[in-house]
N, C-alpha and C positions, 0 to 999 in steps of 0.2 A: 318516932312517928312522923315528925316534921319532914325528915329526909324521905321517908316512904311516900308521903303526900307529894313532895316535889317530884319524885321519880314518876309517880302516876300522872301528875300534871304534864310532865315532859313527854311521857309516852303518849298521852292523849293528844298533845300538841303535834308530835311527829306523825302519829297515825292519821290525825285530821288532815295535816298538810299532804301526806302521802296519798291518802284516799282522794283528796281534792284533785291532786295531780292525775291520779289514775282516771278519775271521772272525766277530767278535762281532756286527757289524751284520747279517751274513748269518743268523747263528743267531737274533738278535732278530727279524729280519724273518720268517723261516720259522716260528718259534714264535708270534710275534704273529699272523700270518695263520692259523695253525692254531687259536689261541685265538678269533680273530674268527669263524672258521667254526663252532667249537664253540658259541660263544654264539648265533650265528644259528640253528643247529639246535635248541638248547635253547629259544630263544625261539619258534621255529616250533612246536615240540611243545607248549609251554604254550598258545599261541594256538589251536592246533587242538583241544586239550582244552576250551578255553573256547568253542569253536564260533564263533570270530571270522570275519567275512567274508573271503574270499580276497583281495579287492582291498585291504582294510585291512591284512591281513597283509603284503602286498607293500609297502605304504607304510611300515609300521613296520620291516620287515626292511631295506629300502633305506636308511632314515634311520639306523638303528643301525649298519649296515655302513659307511656313509660316515663317520659320526662316529668310530667306533673306528679306522678307517684313518687319519684325520687325526691322532688322538691317537698312534697308533703312529709315524707319520712324525715328529711333533714330538719324541717321546721319543728316537728314534734320532738326530735332529739334535742334541738336547741331550747325548746320550752322546758324540757326536763332537766336542763342544766348540763347536758353532755356536750363536750367540745366537738363541734361539727367540722372544724377545720381539718382535723385528722381524718375524720370520716370522708370528707370531700376529697382529700389527697389520696386516700385509699381507693375510693371509687375511680378517680382519675388514673391511678396506677394500674388498677385492674383493667380499665378500658384500654390503656396502652398495651398491656400484655395480651389481651384478647385480640386487639387489632393486629399485633405482630404475628400472633399464632394463626389467626384466621384471615390473613391478608387476601388469600384467594377467594374466600367466601364473601368478604366485604367488597371485593372488586366485582364479584358476580351480582351482589346486591345493588351496587351503584349502576352497573350495566342494566340490570332489570328496571331500575327507575328511569333510565334514559330510554329504554325500549318502550315503556309505557308513555312517556312524555312525547317522544318523537314519532311514535306510532308507525314504524315501517311495515308492520303487519299486525293482524289481529287474529283472534281465535277463529278457526275455520278456513283460513287462507292456506293455499298450497304453495310451499316455499322450499328453497334450498338455503340452509343456514348452517354454518359450522361444518360443512361437508355432509350434511344429512338432508335428504329430500323427503317431504311428506306433508301431511296436513297438521296444522298447529292445533293441539288440543288444549293447552293451557300455557299462559305466561305467568310463571310463579315468581316468588321472591328471589330465588337463586338459580333456577333452571327453567328452560322452556321445554315442554313436553310435545313431542311430535310423533304422530302415527305414520310410519312409512307405508309405501304402497303394498308391501308384503305383510302388512298388519303387525308390525313390531313397534311397540311403544318405546321411543328413544328419548332419553333425557340429555339435553345439551346445556352446558353451563352458559349463563347469560353473558359472562365475560368473553367466551369464545364466539358467541353469536354476534355480539356487538363489535368485536375486533376483526371479524371476517366479513367477506362479501355476503350480502343478503339479496337473494333473488325471489321476488314475489310474483308468482305466475298468475295469481288471481286479480292483481291490481288492474290489469288491462282487460278489455272486453273480449279479446280473442288472442290466440297464439298460433304459431305456425308449426305444422307437423313435418318433420324431416324424414323423407323416404328416398330410396335409391332404386334404380332400375338398370340392370345390365342388359345391353342389346348386343346381338351378334354383329360382327363387322359387316356382314352382307345385308343387314336389315335396313329398311327405309326409315331413317331416324325422324324425318319430317312427319311422315304418316303416323309413326309411333307416338310422337309428342302430341299431335293433335288428338289422337285416339285417347290417350291418357287424360288429357285435359277434359274431354267430354265425359269419359267414364267416371273419373274421380269427382266431378261436379255432381254426380247422381248419388254418391255415397251419403247415407243419412248423417245429418248434423254438420256436413261440410258447408261453409258459408259461400254464398255467391259473390260477396264482396268482402275482402279482396278475392279476385278469382284465383283458381288453381294455377300454380306456376310449374311449368315443366320446361327445363332447359338442359343443355349438355353440361355436365359437371366436370368430367375428365375423360381421358382415353386410357384404355388398357390394351393388352395384347389380344384380349377377346373381342373388344369393340368399344363403342362409346358408352359411358355411364350417364344416365339421366338423373337429374335432381328433380324429384316430384314433391311439391310442397303445397298441400291443401291447408286451409285455415279453418279453425273451429274454436268453440268455447272451451275453456280449460277443463270443464267437467266431462267433455266428450273426447278428450285427447286420445286415450288408449283405445277407445272404440273406433275412432277414425284411423288410428295408426294400424290396427290389425285389419280392419275392413279395407283400408287403402292398399295394403300389401296383397291381400287376397284379390282385390279388383285388378291390380296390375298384372298378376299372374294369369288370371282367367281371361282378361280382355285380350292380352297379347296372344295367348294360345288359341283363343277362338278366332282371332283375325288372321291366323296362319303365319305369324312372324316366326322366323327360325329360332330355335333354342340356342342361346349363347354357349359355345363350346370352345375350349382352348384349342388353338391351331398351331401346328408346327410345320415348318417347311423342311422337307428332306431332299437333299441334293444327291443324285445318283451319278457317279462318274462312269460313263459307258465306254470310255477310251480303253482299248486293250493295253495291257502292260507291254513294254518293249521286249523284244526277243533277247534272250540271254546270249 
């Protein structure tokens, strides 16, 4: 009976100790999670006051939350008497393995952070990045989403975006529209140039400053080629492009300029062949 009483006492002691640890672990977990949430809210408030970009705030918030959760789990395991050195080494090993396997993804993640920090473009800008031209829809963790002019959503890896040239057409208040005009060799190029300057200036959304540029670009067998360059806001680029081509065609035809046609010179030898 004495042995039975000792066993019961020992069982009660272990159960009490185990139950106390379980309750303590639950309390630690709840309090720790509450503190992590509090830190996250405080950090978000500080970043919002500093007017940090929303994407960068999400990066920082996720990183801090994951780090604090790992620390909380390691602390709870240490309290329970579990050796955390092995656990930390295991986590480090897993991190190295994931880093080696997902090197490309991690490079895209790092490039995404630099894109947010350096801010070469923003959502809504019309850009050419990684060989893709279109309107930026989203700058994500790993990829940048772009809507091309033919309405195709294209995902470009941030690593490719950051390692290649970036052209932001929206950054400047206006851009130049590149048009060409082929004249006939017999046409009065001076009159044609002045006519196009006047007519292109009346196209809707063409800016008065800088003025429309019309100059001789090159010469072909047909005649001189004119470079016609009106300026407009980026939002009106394609409207000015198509209206400009139509204006060139109609104004030259109305003014009576000859149509450019390929010309060939044919030499006729009229000398009779020598007598046999």
